[in-house]
All heavy atoms as a GROMACS GRO file, in nm:
protein
  578
    1MET      N    1   1.268  -3.283  -0.772
    1MET     CA    2   1.157  -3.264  -0.864
    1MET      C    3   1.172  -3.363  -0.980
    1MET      O    4   1.278  -3.374  -1.040
    1MET     CB    5   1.158  -3.120  -0.916
    1MET     CG    6   1.048  -3.093  -1.012
    1MET     SD    7   1.051  -2.927  -1.079
    1MET     CE    8   0.964  -2.841  -0.953
    2LYS      N    9   1.068  -3.435  -1.008
    2LYS     CA   10   1.070  -3.536  -1.113
    2LYS      C   11   1.039  -3.471  -1.248
    2LYS      O   12   0.943  -3.397  -1.262
    2LYS     CB   13   0.966  -3.643  -1.082
    2LYS     CG   14   0.972  -3.761  -1.173
    2LYS     CD   15   0.875  -3.867  -1.130
    2LYS     CE   16   0.884  -3.985  -1.224
    2LYS     NZ   17   0.789  -4.090  -1.186
    3GLN      N   18   1.124  -3.499  -1.347
    3GLN     CA   19   1.102  -3.444  -1.480
    3GLN      C   20   1.003  -3.530  -1.557
    3GLN      O   21   1.005  -3.652  -1.548
    3GLN     CB   22   1.232  -3.435  -1.557
    3GLN     CG   23   1.327  -3.332  -1.503
    3GLN     CD   24   1.452  -3.324  -1.588
    3GLN    OE1   25   1.476  -3.410  -1.672
    3GLN    NE2   26   1.532  -3.223  -1.564
    4GLU      N   27   0.918  -3.463  -1.634
    4GLU     CA   28   0.820  -3.534  -1.716
    4GLU      C   29   0.888  -3.583  -1.844
    4GLU      O   30   0.950  -3.505  -1.916
    4GLU     CB   31   0.704  -3.442  -1.750
    4GLU     CG   32   0.589  -3.512  -1.817
    4GLU     CD   33   0.472  -3.417  -1.838
    4GLU    OE1   34   0.443  -3.339  -1.748
    4GLU    OE2   35   0.413  -3.423  -1.947
    5ILE      N   36   0.876  -3.711  -1.870
    5ILE     CA   37   0.938  -3.770  -1.989
    5ILE      C   38   0.835  -3.769  -2.102
    5ILE      O   39   0.725  -3.820  -2.087
    5ILE     CB   40   0.986  -3.913  -1.961
    5ILE    CG1   41   1.090  -3.912  -1.850
    5ILE    CG2   42   1.041  -3.977  -2.088
    5ILE    CD1   43   1.132  -4.049  -1.805
    6THR      N   44   0.872  -3.708  -2.214
    6THR     CA   45   0.783  -3.704  -2.329
    6THR      C   46   0.829  -3.807  -2.431
    6THR      O   47   0.948  -3.830  -2.448
    6THR     CB   48   0.781  -3.565  -2.394
    6THR    OG1   49   0.914  -3.532  -2.434
    6THR    CG2   50   0.731  -3.460  -2.297
    7PRO      N   51   0.736  -3.870  -2.500
    7PRO     CA   52   0.774  -3.968  -2.602
    7PRO      C   53   0.841  -3.899  -2.721
    7PRO      O   54   0.807  -3.786  -2.755
    7PRO     CB   55   0.642  -4.032  -2.643
    7PRO     CG   56   0.536  -3.938  -2.599
    7PRO     CD   57   0.592  -3.860  -2.484
    8PRO      N   58   0.939  -3.966  -2.783
    8PRO     CA   59   1.011  -3.905  -2.896
    8PRO      C   60   0.930  -3.912  -3.025
    8PRO      O   61   0.956  -3.993  -3.112
    8PRO     CB   62   1.138  -3.989  -2.905
    8PRO     CG   63   1.095  -4.122  -2.854
    8PRO     CD   64   0.992  -4.095  -2.748
    9GLN      N   65   0.832  -3.826  -3.037
    9GLN     CA   66   0.750  -3.823  -3.157
    9GLN      C   67   0.714  -3.679  -3.191
    9GLN      O   68   0.723  -3.592  -3.107
    9GLN     CB   69   0.624  -3.906  -3.138
    9GLN     CG   70   0.535  -3.856  -3.027
    9GLN     CD   71   0.420  -3.952  -2.999
    9GLN    OE1   72   0.418  -4.061  -3.052
    9GLN    NE2   73   0.327  -3.910  -2.918
   10ILE      N   74   0.673  -3.657  -3.312
   10ILE     CA   75   0.632  -3.524  -3.355
   10ILE      C   76   0.484  -3.507  -3.324
   10ILE      O   77   0.402  -3.586  -3.367
   10ILE     CB   78   0.657  -3.505  -3.506
   10ILE    CG1   79   0.806  -3.515  -3.536
   10ILE    CG2   80   0.602  -3.370  -3.552
   10ILE    CD1   81   0.839  -3.512  -3.682
   11ASN      N   82   0.453  -3.405  -3.249
   11ASN     CA   83   0.315  -3.374  -3.216
   11ASN      C   84   0.275  -3.252  -3.298
   11ASN      O   85   0.327  -3.142  -3.278
   11ASN     CB   86   0.300  -3.346  -3.067
   11ASN     CG   87   0.157  -3.327  -3.025
   11ASN    OD1   88   0.068  -3.324  -3.109
   11ASN    ND2   89   0.136  -3.315  -2.895
   12MET      N   90   0.184  -3.271  -3.394
   12MET     CA   91   0.145  -3.162  -3.484
   12MET      C   92   0.079  -3.046  -3.409
   12MET      O   93   0.083  -2.932  -3.454
   12MET     CB   94   0.049  -3.213  -3.592
   12MET     CG   95   0.114  -3.309  -3.690
   12MET     SD   96   0.245  -3.233  -3.786
   12MET     CE   97   0.150  -3.136  -3.899
   13ALA      N   98   0.020  -3.073  -3.293
   13ALA     CA   99  -0.046  -2.967  -3.216
   13ALA      C  100   0.056  -2.873  -3.154
   13ALA      O  101   0.022  -2.759  -3.121
   13ALA     CB  102  -0.134  -3.028  -3.108
   14ASN      N  103   0.180  -2.915  -3.138
   14ASN     CA  104   0.281  -2.830  -3.075
   14ASN      C  105   0.366  -2.753  -3.175
   14ASN      O  106   0.453  -2.678  -3.133
   14ASN     CB  107   0.372  -2.914  -2.986
   14ASN     CG  108   0.299  -2.966  -2.864
   14ASN    OD1  109   0.201  -2.906  -2.820
   14ASN    ND2  110   0.347  -3.075  -2.808
   15ILE      N  111   0.343  -2.771  -3.302
   15ILE     CA  112   0.420  -2.698  -3.403
   15ILE      C  113   0.352  -2.564  -3.427
   15ILE      O  114   0.237  -2.559  -3.470
   15ILE     CB  115   0.429  -2.778  -3.535
   15ILE    CG1  116   0.504  -2.910  -3.510
   15ILE    CG2  117   0.501  -2.696  -3.642
   15ILE    CD1  118   0.508  -3.001  -3.629
   16PRO      N  119   0.422  -2.454  -3.398
   16PRO     CA  120   0.360  -2.322  -3.415
   16PRO      C  121   0.351  -2.283  -3.562
   16PRO      O  122   0.452  -2.271  -3.631
   16PRO     CB  123   0.453  -2.228  -3.339
   16PRO     CG  124   0.586  -2.294  -3.341
   16PRO     CD  125   0.558  -2.443  -3.344
   17VAL      N  126   0.230  -2.268  -3.612
   17VAL     CA  127   0.206  -2.224  -3.749
   17VAL      C  128   0.108  -2.109  -3.743
   17VAL      O  129  -0.004  -2.124  -3.695
   17VAL     CB  130   0.149  -2.337  -3.837
   17VAL    CG1  131   0.118  -2.287  -3.977
   17VAL    CG2  132   0.246  -2.453  -3.843
   18GLY      N  133   0.150  -1.991  -3.788
   18GLY     CA  134   0.064  -1.874  -3.784
   18GLY      C  135  -0.025  -1.867  -3.906
   18GLY      O  136  -0.022  -1.952  -3.996
   19GLY      N  137  -0.108  -1.765  -3.908
   19GLY     CA  138  -0.195  -1.744  -4.023
   19GLY      C  139  -0.117  -1.682  -4.138
   19GLY      O  140   0.002  -1.654  -4.129
   20GLY      N  141  -0.183  -1.660  -4.248
   20GLY     CA  142  -0.121  -1.598  -4.364
   20GLY      C  143  -0.062  -1.701  -4.458
   20GLY      O  144  -0.096  -1.819  -4.458
   21ILE      N  145   0.033  -1.656  -4.538
   21ILE     CA  146   0.090  -1.740  -4.643
   21ILE      C  147   0.175  -1.852  -4.585
   21ILE      O  148   0.178  -1.962  -4.638
   21ILE     CB  149   0.170  -1.655  -4.745
   21ILE    CG1  150   0.204  -1.737  -4.869
   21ILE    CG2  151   0.294  -1.598  -4.682
   21ILE    CD1  152   0.085  -1.764  -4.956
   22GLY      N  153   0.240  -1.830  -4.473
   22GLY     CA  154   0.321  -1.934  -4.410
   22GLY      C  155   0.236  -2.050  -4.360
   22GLY      O  156   0.270  -2.166  -4.378
   23GLY      N  157   0.124  -2.018  -4.295
   23GLY     CA  158   0.033  -2.121  -4.246
   23GLY      C  159  -0.032  -2.197  -4.360
   23GLY      O  160  -0.048  -2.319  -4.353
   24ALA      N  161  -0.068  -2.125  -4.467
   24ALA     CA  162  -0.128  -2.190  -4.583
   24ALA      C  163  -0.027  -2.285  -4.648
   24ALA      O  164  -0.061  -2.397  -4.688
   24ALA     CB  165  -0.176  -2.086  -4.683
   25PHE      N  166   0.098  -2.241  -4.660
   25PHE     CA  167   0.201  -2.326  -4.719
   25PHE      C  168   0.224  -2.451  -4.635
   25PHE      O  169   0.235  -2.562  -4.690
   25PHE     CB  170   0.333  -2.248  -4.734
   25PHE     CG  171   0.444  -2.330  -4.791
   25PHE    CD1  172   0.445  -2.363  -4.925
   25PHE    CD2  173   0.547  -2.376  -4.710
   25PHE    CE1  174   0.547  -2.441  -4.978
   25PHE    CE2  175   0.649  -2.453  -4.761
   25PHE     CZ  176   0.649  -2.486  -4.896
   26ALA      N  177   0.230  -2.437  -4.503
   26ALA     CA  178   0.251  -2.552  -4.415
   26ALA      C  179   0.135  -2.650  -4.425
   26ALA      O  180   0.155  -2.772  -4.429
   26ALA     CB  181   0.270  -2.505  -4.271
   27THR      N  182   0.013  -2.598  -4.432
   27THR     CA  183  -0.104  -2.684  -4.442
   27THR      C  184  -0.107  -2.760  -4.574
   27THR      O  185  -0.130  -2.881  -4.579
   27THR     CB  186  -0.232  -2.601  -4.426
   27THR    OG1  187  -0.227  -2.532  -4.302
   27THR    CG2  188  -0.356  -2.687  -4.433
   28ILE      N  189  -0.084  -2.688  -4.683
   28ILE     CA  190  -0.085  -2.752  -4.816
   28ILE      C  191   0.027  -2.853  -4.829
   28ILE      O  192   0.008  -2.963  -4.883
   28ILE     CB  193  -0.079  -2.645  -4.927
   28ILE    CG1  194  -0.210  -2.564  -4.927
   28ILE    CG2  195  -0.054  -2.707  -5.063
   28ILE    CD1  196  -0.207  -2.442  -5.014
   29ALA      N  197   0.145  -2.820  -4.775
   29ALA     CA  198   0.258  -2.914  -4.782
   29ALA      C  199   0.227  -3.040  -4.702
   29ALA      O  200   0.256  -3.152  -4.748
   29ALA     CB  201   0.384  -2.847  -4.730
   30SER      N  202   0.168  -3.025  -4.584
   30SER     CA  203   0.132  -3.143  -4.504
   30SER      C  204   0.030  -3.229  -4.575
   30SER      O  205   0.039  -3.353  -4.575
   30SER     CB  206   0.076  -3.099  -4.368
   30SER     OG  207   0.172  -3.028  -4.295
   31MET      N  208  -0.070  -3.165  -4.637
   31MET     CA  209  -0.171  -3.240  -4.710
   31MET      C  210  -0.110  -3.316  -4.827
   31MET      O  211  -0.144  -3.433  -4.852
   31MET     CB  212  -0.280  -3.146  -4.761
   31MET     CG  213  -0.371  -3.095  -4.652
   31MET     SD  214  -0.487  -2.971  -4.706
   31MET     CE  215  -0.561  -3.045  -4.849
   32LEU      N  216  -0.020  -3.253  -4.901
   32LEU     CA  217   0.043  -3.319  -5.015
   32LEU      C  218   0.129  -3.437  -4.972
   32LEU      O  219   0.130  -3.541  -5.038
   32LEU     CB  220   0.126  -3.219  -5.096
   32LEU     CG  221   0.046  -3.123  -5.182
   32LEU    CD1  222   0.138  -3.023  -5.250
   32LEU    CD2  223  -0.033  -3.199  -5.287
   33ILE      N  224   0.199  -3.422  -4.861
   33ILE     CA  225   0.283  -3.532  -4.812
   33ILE      C  226   0.196  -3.652  -4.778
   33ILE      O  227   0.227  -3.766  -4.815
   33ILE     CB  228   0.365  -3.486  -4.690
   33ILE    CG1  229   0.474  -3.389  -4.735
   33ILE    CG2  230   0.425  -3.605  -4.616
   33ILE    CD1  231   0.546  -3.320  -4.622
   34ILE      N  232   0.085  -3.628  -4.710
   34ILE     CA  233  -0.004  -3.738  -4.672
   34ILE      C  234  -0.070  -3.800  -4.796
   34ILE      O  235  -0.080  -3.922  -4.809
   34ILE     CB  236  -0.108  -3.690  -4.570
   34ILE    CG1  237  -0.037  -3.657  -4.439
   34ILE    CG2  238  -0.217  -3.793  -4.549
   34ILE    CD1  239  -0.124  -3.588  -4.337
   35LEU      N  240  -0.116  -3.714  -4.889
   35LEU     CA  241  -0.185  -3.767  -5.008
   35LEU      C  242  -0.092  -3.843  -5.101
   35LEU      O  243  -0.131  -3.942  -5.162
   35LEU     CB  244  -0.252  -3.653  -5.084
   35LEU     CG  245  -0.377  -3.596  -5.018
   35LEU    CD1  246  -0.427  -3.475  -5.096
   35LEU    CD2  247  -0.485  -3.701  -5.008
   36LEU      N  248   0.032  -3.800  -5.112
   36LEU     CA  249   0.127  -3.872  -5.196
   36LEU      C  250   0.170  -4.003  -5.131
   36LEU      O  251   0.200  -4.100  -5.200
   36LEU     CB  252   0.249  -3.785  -5.227
   36LEU     CG  253   0.221  -3.665  -5.317
   36LEU    CD1  254   0.347  -3.579  -5.330
   36LEU    CD2  255   0.173  -3.710  -5.453
   37GLY      N  256   0.169  -4.008  -4.998
   37GLY     CA  257   0.206  -4.130  -4.928
   37GLY      C  258   0.093  -4.231  -4.923
   37GLY      O  259   0.118  -4.351  -4.913
   38LEU      N  260  -0.032  -4.185  -4.929
   38LEU     CA  261  -0.149  -4.274  -4.923
   38LEU      C  262  -0.238  -4.249  -5.044
   38LEU      O  263  -0.333  -4.171  -5.038
   38LEU     CB  264  -0.227  -4.249  -4.794
   38LEU     CG  265  -0.154  -4.277  -4.664
   38LEU    CD1  266  -0.234  -4.227  -4.546
   38LEU    CD2  267  -0.125  -4.424  -4.651
   39PRO      N  268  -0.212  -4.314  -5.155
   39PRO     CA  269  -0.290  -4.289  -5.276
   39PRO      C  270  -0.436  -4.332  -5.264
   39PRO      O  271  -0.519  -4.290  -5.344
   39PRO     CB  272  -0.219  -4.368  -5.384
   39PRO     CG  273  -0.123  -4.456  -5.317
   39PRO     CD  274  -0.102  -4.407  -5.178
   40GLN      N  275  -0.470  -4.412  -5.163
   40GLN     CA  276  -0.610  -4.452  -5.145
   40GLN      C  277  -0.697  -4.333  -5.106
   40GLN      O  278  -0.819  -4.338  -5.119
   40GLN     CB  279  -0.622  -4.560  -5.036
   40GLN     CG  280  -0.550  -4.688  -5.066
   40GLN     CD  281  -0.405  -4.685  -5.018
   40GLN    OE1  282  -0.356  -4.585  -4.967
   40GLN    NE2  283  -0.336  -4.796  -5.036
   41LEU      N  284  -0.637  -4.226  -5.056
   41LEU     CA  285  -0.714  -4.111  -5.011
   41LEU      C  286  -0.759  -4.020  -5.126
   41LEU      O  287  -0.839  -3.931  -5.105
   41LEU     CB  288  -0.634  -4.028  -4.911
   41LEU     CG  289  -0.608  -4.092  -4.775
   41LEU    CD1  290  -0.521  -4.001  -4.690
   41LEU    CD2  291  -0.738  -4.121  -4.705
   42TRP      N  292  -0.706  -4.039  -5.246
   42TRP     CA  293  -0.740  -3.950  -5.357
   42TRP      C  294  -0.889  -3.952  -5.388
   42TRP      O  295  -0.949  -3.848  -5.416
   42TRP     CB  296  -0.661  -3.986  -5.482
   42TRP     CG  297  -0.523  -3.927  -5.478
   42TRP    CD1  298  -0.408  -3.994  -5.450
   42TRP    CD2  299  -0.487  -3.791  -5.497
   42TRP    NE1  300  -0.302  -3.906  -5.452
   42TRP    CE2  301  -0.348  -3.780  -5.481
   42TRP    CE3  302  -0.558  -3.675  -5.527
   42TRP    CZ2  303  -0.279  -3.661  -5.494
   42TRP    CZ3  304  -0.489  -3.556  -5.539
   42TRP    CH2  305  -0.353  -3.549  -5.522
   43LEU      N  306  -0.951  -4.068  -5.385
   43LEU     CA  307  -1.094  -4.077  -5.411
   43LEU      C  308  -1.173  -4.003  -5.304
   43LEU      O  309  -1.269  -3.931  -5.333
   43LEU     CB  310  -1.138  -4.223  -5.418
   43LEU     CG  311  -1.283  -4.249  -5.456
   43LEU    CD1  312  -1.313  -4.193  -5.595
   43LEU    CD2  313  -1.314  -4.397  -5.452
   44PHE      N  314  -1.132  -4.019  -5.180
   44PHE     CA  315  -1.197  -3.950  -5.070
   44PHE      C  316  -1.181  -3.798  -5.083
   44PHE      O  317  -1.278  -3.724  -5.064
   44PHE     CB  318  -1.138  -3.998  -4.937
   44PHE     CG  319  -1.193  -3.926  -4.817
   44PHE    CD1  320  -1.320  -3.953  -4.772
   44PHE    CD2  321  -1.117  -3.833  -4.749
   44PHE    CE1  322  -1.372  -3.888  -4.661
   44PHE    CE2  323  -1.167  -3.767  -4.640
   44PHE     CZ  324  -1.295  -3.795  -4.595
   45VAL      N  325  -1.063  -3.752  -5.118
   45VAL     CA  326  -1.039  -3.607  -5.133
   45VAL      C  327  -1.120  -3.551  -5.249
   45VAL      O  328  -1.178  -3.443  -5.238
   45VAL     CB  329  -0.888  -3.580  -5.153
   45VAL    CG1  330  -0.862  -3.436  -5.191
   45VAL    CG2  331  -0.813  -3.615  -5.026
   46THR      N  332  -1.128  -3.625  -5.359
   46THR     CA  333  -1.206  -3.580  -5.474
   46THR      C  334  -1.354  -3.567  -5.437
   46THR      O  335  -1.418  -3.466  -5.469
   46THR     CB  336  -1.190  -3.678  -5.591
   46THR    OG1  337  -1.052  -3.696  -5.618
   46THR    CG2  338  -1.258  -3.627  -5.715
   47GLY      N  339  -1.407  -3.665  -5.366
   47GLY     CA  340  -1.546  -3.658  -5.323
   47GLY      C  341  -1.571  -3.545  -5.224
   47GLY      O  342  -1.674  -3.478  -5.228
   48THR      N  343  -1.477  -3.524  -5.134
   48THR     CA  344  -1.490  -3.416  -5.036
   48THR      C  345  -1.490  -3.280  -5.103
   48THR      O  346  -1.569  -3.192  -5.067
   48THR     CB  347  -1.376  -3.426  -4.933
   48THR    OG1  348  -1.376  -3.555  -4.874
   48THR    CG2  349  -1.390  -3.320  -4.826
   49ILE      N  350  -1.402  -3.260  -5.199
   49ILE     CA  351  -1.397  -3.132  -5.271
   49ILE      C  352  -1.526  -3.110  -5.349
   49ILE      O  353  -1.582  -3.000  -5.350
   49ILE     CB  354  -1.273  -3.126  -5.362
   49ILE    CG1  355  -1.147  -3.116  -5.277
   49ILE    CG2  356  -1.282  -3.008  -5.459
   49ILE    CD1  357  -1.019  -3.127  -5.355
   50ALA      N  358  -1.576  -3.214  -5.415
   50ALA     CA  359  -1.701  -3.202  -5.490
   50ALA      C  360  -1.818  -3.171  -5.398
   50ALA      O  361  -1.901  -3.084  -5.428
   50ALA     CB  362  -1.728  -3.330  -5.568
   51LEU      N  363  -1.826  -3.239  -5.285
   51LEU     CA  364  -1.933  -3.212  -5.189
   51LEU      C  365  -1.922  -3.071  -5.132
   51LEU      O  366  -2.023  -3.001  -5.119
   51LEU     CB  367  -1.929  -3.316  -5.076
   51LEU     CG  368  -2.037  -3.302  -4.969
   51LEU    CD1  369  -2.174  -3.327  -5.032
   51LEU    CD2  370  -2.010  -3.400  -4.856
   52GLY      N  371  -1.802  -3.027  -5.101
   52GLY     CA  372  -1.782  -2.892  -5.049
   52GLY      C  373  -1.823  -2.785  -5.150
   52GLY      O  374  -1.885  -2.684  -5.114
   53CYS      N  375  -1.789  -2.806  -5.276
   53CYS     CA  376  -1.829  -2.711  -5.381
   53CYS      C  377  -1.980  -2.709  -5.397
   53CYS      O  378  -2.040  -2.602  -5.418
   53CYS     CB  379  -1.761  -2.745  -5.513
   53CYS     SG  380  -1.585  -2.711  -5.514
   54GLY      N  381  -2.044  -2.825  -5.388
   54GLY     CA  382  -2.190  -2.832  -5.399
   54GLY      C  383  -2.258  -2.758  -5.284
   54GLY      O  384  -2.354  -2.683  -5.305
   55VAL      N  385  -2.209  -2.776  -5.162
   55VAL     CA  386  -2.266  -2.705  -5.047
   55VAL      C  387  -2.242  -2.555  -5.060
   55VAL      O  388  -2.331  -2.474  -5.031
   55VAL     CB  389  -2.207  -2.761  -4.915
   55VAL    CG1  390  -2.244  -2.673  -4.796
   55VAL    CG2  391  -2.252  -2.902  -4.893
   56ALA      N  392  -2.124  -2.516  -5.106
   56ALA     CA  393  -2.095  -2.374  -5.125
   56ALA      C  394  -2.187  -2.311  -5.228
   56ALA      O  395  -2.236  -2.200  -5.210
   56ALA     CB  396  -1.948  -2.355  -5.165
   57LEU      N  397  -2.212  -2.381  -5.338
   57LEU     CA  398  -2.304  -2.329  -5.439
   57LEU      C  399  -2.447  -2.318  -5.385
   57LEU      O  400  -2.516  -2.220  -5.412
   57LEU     CB  401  -2.303  -2.419  -5.563
   57LEU     CG  402  -2.190  -2.393  -5.661
   57LEU    CD1  403  -2.189  -2.500  -5.769
   57LEU    CD2  404  -2.202  -2.256  -5.722
   58ALA      N  405  -2.489  -2.420  -5.310
   58ALA     CA  406  -2.624  -2.415  -5.253
   58ALA      C  407  -2.638  -2.298  -5.156
   58ALA      O  408  -2.738  -2.225  -5.160
   58ALA     CB  409  -2.655  -2.546  -5.182
   59LEU      N  410  -2.538  -2.277  -5.072
   59LEU     CA  411  -2.544  -2.165  -4.978
   59LEU      C  412  -2.537  -2.030  -5.049
   59LEU      O  413  -2.595  -1.932  -5.004
   59LEU     CB  414  -2.431  -2.176  -4.876
   59LEU     CG  415  -2.445  -2.289  -4.774
   59LEU    CD1  416  -2.321  -2.295  -4.686
   59LEU    CD2  417  -2.570  -2.270  -4.690
   60HIS      N  418  -2.466  -2.026  -5.160
   60HIS     CA  419  -2.453  -1.901  -5.235
   60HIS      C  420  -2.586  -1.860  -5.298
   60HIS      O  421  -2.621  -1.743  -5.302
   60HIS     CB  422  -2.346  -1.915  -5.343
   60HIS     CG  423  -2.333  -1.795  -5.430
   60HIS    ND1  424  -2.276  -1.678  -5.385
   60HIS    CD2  425  -2.371  -1.772  -5.558
   60HIS    CE1  426  -2.279  -1.589  -5.484
   60HIS    NE2  427  -2.336  -1.644  -5.590
   61PHE      N  428  -2.661  -1.957  -5.349
   61PHE     CA  429  -2.784  -1.924  -5.422
   61PHE      C  430  -2.909  -1.924  -5.336
   61PHE      O  431  -3.017  -1.889  -5.385
   61PHE     CB  432  -2.802  -2.020  -5.540
   61PHE     CG  433  -2.703  -1.992  -5.651
   61PHE    CD1  434  -2.604  -2.083  -5.682
   61PHE    CD2  435  -2.710  -1.874  -5.722
   61PHE    CE1  436  -2.513  -2.058  -5.782
   61PHE    CE2  437  -2.620  -1.847  -5.823
   61PHE     CZ  438  -2.520  -1.939  -5.853
   62ILE      N  439  -2.899  -1.961  -5.210
   62ILE     CA  440  -3.016  -1.953  -5.122
   62ILE      C  441  -3.039  -1.805  -5.089
   62ILE      O  442  -2.949  -1.735  -5.043
   62ILE     CB  443  -2.993  -2.033  -4.992
   62ILE    CG1  444  -2.993  -2.182  -5.022
   62ILE    CG2  445  -3.100  -2.001  -4.889
   62ILE    CD1  446  -2.961  -2.268  -4.903
   63ARG      N  447  -3.160  -1.759  -5.115
   63ARG     CA  448  -3.193  -1.620  -5.091
   63ARG      C  449  -3.286  -1.611  -4.971
   63ARG      O  450  -3.378  -1.691  -4.956
   63ARG     CB  451  -3.263  -1.558  -5.212
   63ARG     CG  452  -3.180  -1.564  -5.337
   63ARG     CD  453  -3.085  -1.448  -5.341
   63ARG     NE  454  -3.018  -1.448  -5.470
   63ARG     CZ  455  -2.894  -1.408  -5.484
   63ARG    NH1  456  -2.825  -1.366  -5.383
   63ARG    NH2  457  -2.840  -1.407  -5.604
   64HIS      N  458  -3.265  -1.512  -4.890
   64HIS     CA  459  -3.352  -1.487  -4.775
   64HIS      C  460  -3.434  -1.361  -4.804
   64HIS      O  461  -3.396  -1.278  -4.887
   64HIS     CB  462  -3.270  -1.467  -4.649
   64HIS     CG  463  -3.186  -1.587  -4.616
   64HIS    ND1  464  -3.239  -1.707  -4.575
   64HIS    CD2  465  -3.052  -1.606  -4.618
   64HIS    CE1  466  -3.143  -1.793  -4.552
   64HIS    NE2  467  -3.028  -1.734  -4.579
   65LYS      N  468  -3.547  -1.346  -4.736
   65LYS     CA  469  -3.631  -1.228  -4.758
   65LYS      C  470  -3.556  -1.100  -4.726
   65LYS      O  471  -3.556  -1.006  -4.802
   65LYS     CB  472  -3.758  -1.238  -4.673
   65LYS     CG  473  -3.850  -1.350  -4.715
   65LYS     CD  474  -3.970  -1.355  -4.625
   65LYS     CE  475  -4.059  -1.471  -4.666
   65LYS     NZ  476  -4.171  -1.489  -4.577
   66ASN      N  477  -3.490  -1.099  -4.611
   66ASN     CA  478  -3.413  -0.982  -4.571
   66ASN      C  479  -3.278  -1.033  -4.523
   66ASN      O  480  -3.271  -1.101  -4.421
   66ASN     CB  481  -3.486  -0.906  -4.460
   66ASN     CG  482  -3.415  -0.778  -4.422
   66ASN    OD1  483  -3.311  -0.747  -4.476
   66ASN    ND2  484  -3.472  -0.706  -4.328
   67PRO      N  485  -3.170  -1.000  -4.591
   67PRO     CA  486  -3.040  -1.056  -4.553
   67PRO      C  487  -2.997  -1.021  -4.410
   67PRO      O  488  -2.923  -1.094  -4.349
   67PRO     CB  489  -2.943  -0.996  -4.654
   67PRO     CG  490  -3.027  -0.955  -4.768
   67PRO     CD  491  -3.160  -0.920  -4.713
   68GLY      N  492  -3.047  -0.910  -4.356
   68GLY     CA  493  -3.006  -0.872  -4.221
   68GLY      C  494  -3.091  -0.933  -4.112
   68GLY      O  495  -3.056  -0.929  -3.995
   69ALA      N  496  -3.205  -0.990  -4.148
   69ALA     CA  497  -3.297  -1.046  -4.048
   69ALA      C  498  -3.250  -1.185  -4.006
   69ALA      O  499  -3.193  -1.258  -4.086
   69ALA     CB  500  -3.438  -1.054  -4.105
   70PRO      N  501  -3.276  -1.223  -3.880
   70PRO     CA  502  -3.239  -1.359  -3.839
   70PRO      C  503  -3.327  -1.461  -3.911
   70PRO      O  504  -3.447  -1.443  -3.924
   70PRO     CB  505  -3.265  -1.359  -3.689
   70PRO     CG  506  -3.359  -1.246  -3.665
   70PRO     CD  507  -3.333  -1.145  -3.772
   71TRP      N  508  -3.269  -1.567  -3.961
   71TRP     CA  509  -3.344  -1.665  -4.037
   71TRP      C  510  -3.372  -1.792  -3.958
   71TRP      O  511  -3.438  -1.882  -4.006
   71TRP     CB  512  -3.274  -1.698  -4.169
   71TRP     CG  513  -3.133  -1.741  -4.158
   71TRP    CD1  514  -3.024  -1.663  -4.142
   71TRP    CD2  515  -3.085  -1.875  -4.160
   71TRP    NE1  516  -2.911  -1.739  -4.135
   71TRP    CE2  517  -2.945  -1.870  -4.148
   71TRP    CE3  518  -3.145  -1.998  -4.174
   71TRP    CZ2  519  -2.865  -1.982  -4.146
   71TRP    CZ3  520  -3.066  -2.111  -4.173
   71TRP    CH2  521  -2.928  -2.102  -4.159
   72LEU      N  522  -3.324  -1.798  -3.834
   72LEU     CA  523  -3.358  -1.910  -3.748
   72LEU      C  524  -3.487  -1.876  -3.675
   72LEU      O  525  -3.501  -1.768  -3.619
   72LEU     CB  526  -3.246  -1.937  -3.647
   72LEU     CG  527  -3.114  -1.986  -3.706
   72LEU    CD1  528  -3.010  -1.995  -3.597
   72LEU    CD2  529  -3.133  -2.120  -3.771
   73LEU      N  530  -3.583  -1.967  -3.674
   73LEU     CA  531  -3.712  -1.940  -3.613
   73LEU      C  532  -3.701  -1.915  -3.463
   73LEU      O  533  -3.769  -1.829  -3.407
   73LEU     CB  534  -3.809  -2.055  -3.640
   73LEU     CG  535  -3.848  -2.076  -3.786
   73LEU    CD1  536  -3.937  -2.196  -3.798
   73LEU    CD2  537  -3.918  -1.952  -3.839
   74LYS      N  538  -3.612  -1.988  -3.398
   74LYS     CA  539  -3.598  -1.973  -3.253
   74LYS      C  540  -3.546  -1.833  -3.218
   74LYS      O  541  -3.578  -1.778  -3.115
   74LYS     CB  542  -3.505  -2.080  -3.198
   74LYS     CG  543  -3.502  -2.088  -3.050
   74LYS     CD  544  -3.422  -2.208  -3.003
   74LYS     CE  545  -3.428  -2.218  -2.852
   74LYS     NZ  546  -3.355  -2.332  -2.802
   75ALA      N  547  -3.464  -1.775  -3.304
   75ALA     CA  548  -3.406  -1.644  -3.277
   75ALA      C  549  -3.510  -1.533  -3.293
   75ALA      O  550  -3.492  -1.423  -3.240
   75ALA     CB  551  -3.288  -1.617  -3.370
   76THR      N  552  -3.619  -1.557  -3.364
   76THR     CA  553  -3.718  -1.452  -3.386
   76THR      C  554  -3.823  -1.447  -3.276
   76THR      O  555  -3.891  -1.348  -3.261
   76THR     CB  556  -3.787  -1.471  -3.521
   76THR    OG1  557  -3.849  -1.598  -3.524
   76THR    CG2  558  -3.687  -1.460  -3.635
   77ARG      N  559  -3.838  -1.553  -3.198
   77ARG     CA  560  -3.936  -1.555  -3.090
   77ARG      C  561  -3.884  -1.480  -2.970
   77ARG      O  562  -3.767  -1.486  -2.936
   77ARG     CB  563  -3.970  -1.698  -3.052
   77ARG     CG  564  -4.038  -1.775  -3.160
   77ARG     CD  565  -4.071  -1.915  -3.112
   77ARG     NE  566  -4.117  -1.995  -3.226
   77ARG     CZ  567  -4.106  -2.124  -3.234
   77ARG    NH1  568  -4.049  -2.191  -3.136
   77ARG    NH2  569  -4.150  -2.189  -3.338
   78LYS      N  570  -3.974  -1.411  -2.901
   78LYS     CA  571  -3.932  -1.338  -2.779
   78LYS      C  572  -4.002  -1.390  -2.658
   78LYS      O  573  -4.111  -1.436  -2.659
   78LYS     CB  574  -3.961  -1.190  -2.795
   78LYS     CG  575  -3.871  -1.126  -2.896
   78LYS     CD  576  -3.892  -0.978  -2.899
   78LYS     CE  577  -3.798  -0.914  -2.999
   78LYS     NZ  578  -3.808  -0.773  -3.003
   0.00000   0.00000   0.00000
């Protein structure tokens, strides 16, 4: 039986990280390592956070006639 040879590299998809505080810590630590290593990304991150906050505010203040009713037109047709 031939053994499969894997390249000697870290594959982030194979690192088990669960939900909760441990997963949040791993995610934030990974982001900080990348951002401190590549200072060119700071402008991109700042713009992304601002855009995300703007979309969140827009979604928060959009009011629907009935919050429980479907608001997609295709979903209301039978």
